[in-house]
ZALUM-852984 format. One record per residue: residue in one letter; chain; x, y, z of N, C-alpha, C in turn. Coordinates in Angstrom, 1 decimal. Layout:
<pt vovo="A" lumvex="A" n_u="X" n_v="Y" n_w="Z" ca_u="X" ca_v="Y" ca_w="Z" c_u="X" c_v="Y" c_w="Z"/>
...
//
This chain:
<pt vovo="M" lumvex="A" n_u="-6.8" n_v="-0.1" n_w="0.8" ca_u="-5.8" ca_v="0.5" ca_w="1.8" c_u="-4.9" c_v="2.0" c_w="0.7"/>
<pt vovo="F" lumvex="A" n_u="-4.3" n_v="0.5" n_w="-0.3" ca_u="-3.5" ca_v="1.1" ca_w="-1.5" c_u="-4.1" c_v="2.3" c_w="-2.1"/>
<pt vovo="F" lumvex="A" n_u="-5.4" n_v="2.1" n_w="-2.8" ca_u="-6.2" ca_v="2.7" ca_w="-3.3" c_u="-6.8" c_v="3.9" c_w="-2.9"/>
<pt vovo="I" lumvex="A" n_u="-6.4" n_v="4.3" n_w="-1.7" ca_u="-7.0" ca_v="5.5" ca_w="-0.6" c_u="-6.0" c_v="6.3" c_w="-1.1"/>
<pt vovo="G" lumvex="A" n_u="-4.8" n_v="5.6" n_w="-0.8" ca_u="-3.3" ca_v="6.5" ca_w="-0.8" c_u="-2.8" c_v="6.4" c_w="-1.8"/>
<pt vovo="A" lumvex="A" n_u="-3.3" n_v="5.9" n_w="-3.2" ca_u="-2.6" ca_v="6.4" ca_w="-4.1" c_u="-3.7" c_v="7.6" c_w="-4.9"/>
<pt vovo="V" lumvex="A" n_u="-4.9" n_v="8.1" n_w="-4.6" ca_u="-6.0" ca_v="8.2" ca_w="-4.8" c_u="-5.3" c_v="9.9" c_w="-4.0"/>
<pt vovo="A" lumvex="A" n_u="-5.0" n_v="9.7" n_w="-2.7" ca_u="-4.0" ca_v="10.9" ca_w="-1.6" c_u="-3.2" c_v="11.6" c_w="-2.4"/>
<pt vovo="T" lumvex="A" n_u="-2.4" n_v="10.8" n_w="-3.4" ca_u="-0.9" ca_v="11.0" ca_w="-3.7" c_u="-1.2" c_v="11.7" c_w="-4.7"/>
<pt vovo="L" lumvex="A" n_u="-2.2" n_v="11.5" n_w="-6.0" ca_u="-2.9" ca_v="12.1" ca_w="-6.7" c_u="-2.9" c_v="13.6" c_w="-6.3"/>
<pt vovo="V" lumvex="A" n_u="-4.0" n_v="13.1" n_w="-5.7" ca_u="-4.7" ca_v="14.6" ca_w="-5.0" c_u="-3.4" c_v="15.4" c_w="-4.6"/>
<pt vovo="T" lumvex="A" n_u="-2.8" n_v="14.5" n_w="-3.8" ca_u="-1.7" ca_v="15.8" ca_w="-3.3" c_u="-0.4" c_v="16.9" c_w="-4.3"/>
<pt vovo="V" lumvex="A" n_u="-0.7" n_v="15.8" n_w="-5.0" ca_u="0.8" ca_v="16.2" ca_w="-6.3" c_u="-0.1" c_v="17.0" c_w="-7.3"/>
<pt vovo="A" lumvex="A" n_u="-1.1" n_v="17.1" n_w="-7.3" ca_u="-1.8" ca_v="18.0" ca_w="-8.4" c_u="-1.6" c_v="19.3" c_w="-8.2"/>
<pt vovo="P" lumvex="A" n_u="-1.9" n_v="19.8" n_w="-7.1" ca_u="-1.7" ca_v="21.2" ca_w="-7.2" c_u="-0.3" c_v="21.8" c_w="-7.4"/>
<pt vovo="F" lumvex="A" n_u="0.6" n_v="20.8" n_w="-7.4" ca_u="2.2" ca_v="21.3" ca_w="-7.6" c_u="2.6" c_v="21.5" c_w="-9.0"/>
<pt vovo="L" lumvex="A" n_u="1.7" n_v="20.3" n_w="-10.0" ca_u="1.8" ca_v="20.3" ca_w="-11.4" c_u="0.7" c_v="21.7" c_w="-12.0"/>
<pt vovo="L" lumvex="A" n_u="-0.5" n_v="21.9" n_w="-11.6" ca_u="-0.9" ca_v="23.1" ca_w="-11.7" c_u="-1.0" c_v="24.2" c_w="-11.3"/>
<pt vovo="G" lumvex="A" n_u="-0.3" n_v="24.4" n_w="-10.3" ca_u="0.5" ca_v="25.4" ca_w="-10.3" c_u="-0.7" c_v="26.3" c_w="-9.0"/>
<pt vovo="T" lumvex="A" n_u="-1.0" n_v="25.6" n_w="-8.3" ca_u="-2.4" ca_v="26.1" ca_w="-7.4" c_u="-2.4" c_v="26.3" c_w="-5.6"/>
<pt vovo="T" lumvex="A" n_u="-2.7" n_v="26.8" n_w="-5.0" ca_u="-2.5" ca_v="26.2" ca_w="-3.8" c_u="-2.8" c_v="24.8" c_w="-3.1"/>
<pt vovo="P" lumvex="A" n_u="-1.5" n_v="24.4" n_w="-2.6" ca_u="-1.0" ca_v="22.8" ca_w="-1.9" c_u="-2.2" c_v="22.8" c_w="-1.3"/>
<pt vovo="F" lumvex="A" n_u="-2.3" n_v="21.2" n_w="-0.8" ca_u="-3.7" ca_v="20.6" ca_w="0.4" c_u="-3.1" c_v="21.1" c_w="1.5"/>
<pt vovo="P" lumvex="A" n_u="-3.6" n_v="21.1" n_w="2.8" ca_u="-3.2" ca_v="20.6" ca_w="3.8" c_u="-2.0" c_v="19.7" c_w="3.8"/>
<pt vovo="T" lumvex="A" n_u="-1.6" n_v="19.5" n_w="5.2" ca_u="-0.3" ca_v="18.4" ca_w="5.8" c_u="-1.3" c_v="17.1" c_w="5.7"/>
<pt vovo="Y" lumvex="A" n_u="-2.1" n_v="17.3" n_w="6.6" ca_u="-2.9" ca_v="15.6" ca_w="6.7" c_u="-2.7" c_v="14.9" c_w="5.3"/>
<pt vovo="M" lumvex="A" n_u="-2.8" n_v="15.7" n_w="4.2" ca_u="-3.0" ca_v="14.7" ca_w="3.0" c_u="-1.8" c_v="14.1" c_w="2.3"/>
<pt vovo="F" lumvex="A" n_u="-0.8" n_v="14.5" n_w="2.9" ca_u="0.8" ca_v="14.0" ca_w="3.0" c_u="0.6" c_v="12.8" c_w="3.5"/>
<pt vovo="G" lumvex="A" n_u="0.2" n_v="12.5" n_w="5.1" ca_u="0.2" ca_v="11.5" ca_w="6.1" c_u="-1.2" c_v="10.8" c_w="5.1"/>
<pt vovo="L" lumvex="A" n_u="-2.4" n_v="11.2" n_w="4.2" ca_u="-3.0" ca_v="9.8" ca_w="3.5" c_u="-2.3" c_v="9.4" c_w="2.4"/>
<pt vovo="S" lumvex="A" n_u="-1.6" n_v="9.4" n_w="1.9" ca_u="-0.6" ca_v="9.4" ca_w="1.2" c_u="0.3" c_v="8.3" c_w="1.3"/>
<pt vovo="M" lumvex="A" n_u="0.5" n_v="7.8" n_w="2.7" ca_u="1.8" ca_v="7.5" ca_w="3.1" c_u="0.7" c_v="6.0" c_w="3.2"/>
<pt vovo="L" lumvex="A" n_u="-0.9" n_v="5.9" n_w="3.0" ca_u="-1.5" ca_v="5.1" ca_w="2.9" c_u="-1.0" c_v="3.4" c_w="1.6"/>
<pt vovo="M" lumvex="A" n_u="-0.7" n_v="4.3" n_w="0.7" ca_u="-0.3" ca_v="3.7" ca_w="0.1" c_u="0.9" c_v="3.1" c_w="0.3"/>
<pt vovo="G" lumvex="A" n_u="2.0" n_v="3.2" n_w="0.8" ca_u="3.5" ca_v="2.3" ca_w="1.1" c_u="2.5" c_v="1.2" c_w="2.2"/>
<pt vovo="V" lumvex="A" n_u="1.8" n_v="1.7" n_w="2.8" ca_u="1.1" ca_v="0.8" ca_w="4.0" c_u="0.5" c_v="-0.5" c_w="3.3"/>
<pt vovo="G" lumvex="A" n_u="-0.4" n_v="0.1" n_w="2.1" ca_u="-1.1" ca_v="-0.8" ca_w="1.6" c_u="-0.2" c_v="-1.7" c_w="0.9"/>
<pt vovo="F" lumvex="A" n_u="0.8" n_v="-1.6" n_w="0.5" ca_u="2.2" ca_v="-2.4" ca_w="-0.1" c_u="2.5" c_v="-3.0" c_w="1.1"/>
<pt vovo="L" lumvex="A" n_u="3.0" n_v="-2.7" n_w="2.3" ca_u="3.3" ca_v="-3.7" ca_w="2.7" c_u="2.7" c_v="-4.8" c_w="3.5"/>
<pt vovo="V" lumvex="A" n_u="1.1" n_v="-4.5" n_w="3.5" ca_u="0.2" ca_v="-5.4" ca_w="3.7" c_u="0.2" c_v="-6.2" c_w="3.0"/>
<pt vovo="A" lumvex="A" n_u="-0.3" n_v="-6.4" n_w="1.4" ca_u="0.1" ca_v="-7.2" ca_w="0.7" c_u="1.2" c_v="-7.7" c_w="0.5"/>
<pt vovo="G" lumvex="A" n_u="2.2" n_v="-7.6" n_w="0.9" ca_u="3.5" ca_v="-8.2" ca_w="1.1" c_u="3.3" c_v="-9.2" c_w="2.1"/>
<pt vovo="A" lumvex="A" n_u="2.9" n_v="-8.3" n_w="2.8" ca_u="2.7" ca_v="-9.8" ca_w="4.3" c_u="1.8" c_v="-10.7" c_w="4.1"/>
<pt vovo="G" lumvex="A" n_u="0.6" n_v="-10.2" n_w="3.3" ca_u="-0.2" ca_v="-11.4" ca_w="2.9" c_u="0.5" c_v="-12.2" c_w="1.8"/>
<pt vovo="V" lumvex="A" n_u="1.6" n_v="-11.8" n_w="1.4" ca_u="2.1" ca_v="-12.7" ca_w="0.0" c_u="2.7" c_v="-13.5" c_w="0.7"/>
<pt vovo="L" lumvex="A" n_u="3.8" n_v="-12.8" n_w="1.7" ca_u="4.1" ca_v="-13.8" ca_w="2.3" c_u="3.9" c_v="-15.2" c_w="3.1"/>
<pt vovo="R" lumvex="A" n_u="2.6" n_v="-14.9" n_w="4.1" ca_u="1.9" ca_v="-15.8" ca_w="4.8" c_u="0.7" c_v="-17.0" c_w="4.0"/>
<pt vovo="S" lumvex="A" n_u="0.8" n_v="-16.4" n_w="2.8" ca_u="0.3" ca_v="-17.6" ca_w="1.8" c_u="1.5" c_v="-18.5" c_w="1.1"/>
<pt vovo="V" lumvex="A" n_u="2.7" n_v="-17.8" n_w="0.8" ca_u="3.9" ca_v="-19.0" ca_w="0.5" c_u="4.2" c_v="-19.7" c_w="1.6"/>
<pt vovo="A" lumvex="A" n_u="4.4" n_v="-19.2" n_w="2.6" ca_u="4.9" ca_v="-19.7" ca_w="4.2" c_u="3.6" c_v="-20.9" c_w="4.5"/>
<pt vovo="A" lumvex="A" n_u="2.1" n_v="-20.9" n_w="4.2" ca_u="1.1" ca_v="-22.2" ca_w="4.5" c_u="1.2" c_v="-22.7" c_w="3.4"/>
<pt vovo="G" lumvex="A" n_u="1.6" n_v="-22.4" n_w="2.2" ca_u="1.9" ca_v="-23.7" ca_w="1.1" c_u="3.1" c_v="-24.4" c_w="1.3"/>
<pt vovo="R" lumvex="A" n_u="3.9" n_v="-23.7" n_w="1.6" ca_u="4.9" ca_v="-24.6" ca_w="2.0" c_u="4.7" c_v="-25.5" c_w="3.2"/>
<pt vovo="R" lumvex="A" n_u="4.2" n_v="-24.9" n_w="4.3" ca_u="3.6" ca_v="-25.8" ca_w="5.1" c_u="2.8" c_v="-26.9" c_w="4.6"/>
<pt vovo="Q" lumvex="A" n_u="1.9" n_v="-26.8" n_w="3.8" ca_u="1.2" ca_v="-27.9" ca_w="3.5" c_u="1.5" c_v="-28.9" c_w="2.4"/>
<pt vovo="A" lumvex="A" n_u="2.8" n_v="-28.1" n_w="1.7" ca_u="3.5" ca_v="-29.0" ca_w="0.9" c_u="4.4" c_v="-30.2" c_w="1.9"/>
<pt vovo="R" lumvex="A" n_u="4.7" n_v="-29.9" n_w="3.2" ca_u="5.8" ca_v="-30.8" ca_w="3.8" c_u="5.0" c_v="-32.0" c_w="4.2"/>
<pt vovo="G" lumvex="A" n_u="3.4" n_v="-31.4" n_w="4.9" ca_u="2.7" ca_v="-32.4" ca_w="5.4" c_u="2.2" c_v="-33.4" c_w="4.5"/>
<pt vovo="V" lumvex="A" n_u="2.0" n_v="-32.9" n_w="3.7" ca_u="1.4" ca_v="-33.8" ca_w="2.4" c_u="2.6" c_v="-34.9" c_w="1.8"/>
<pt vovo="S" lumvex="A" n_u="4.3" n_v="-34.3" n_w="1.8" ca_u="5.2" ca_v="-35.3" ca_w="1.1" c_u="5.4" c_v="-36.5" c_w="2.0"/>
<pt vovo="R" lumvex="A" n_u="5.3" n_v="-35.4" n_w="3.5" ca_u="5.5" ca_v="-37.0" ca_w="4.6" c_u="4.7" c_v="-38.2" c_w="4.8"/>
//
């Protein structure tokens, strides 16, 4: 998801840097997938940390 958003961001920004016609508005929406990818990855990290803490508490008792 992040990779698709990153590519869409590069494709969306390129016309501004090259001085060509900008892409349609939906490309800006696809660029938002980069942020969504970060959120999904962050949620996965938090779930992993929580699971590790639960497991550590269960082992120490």
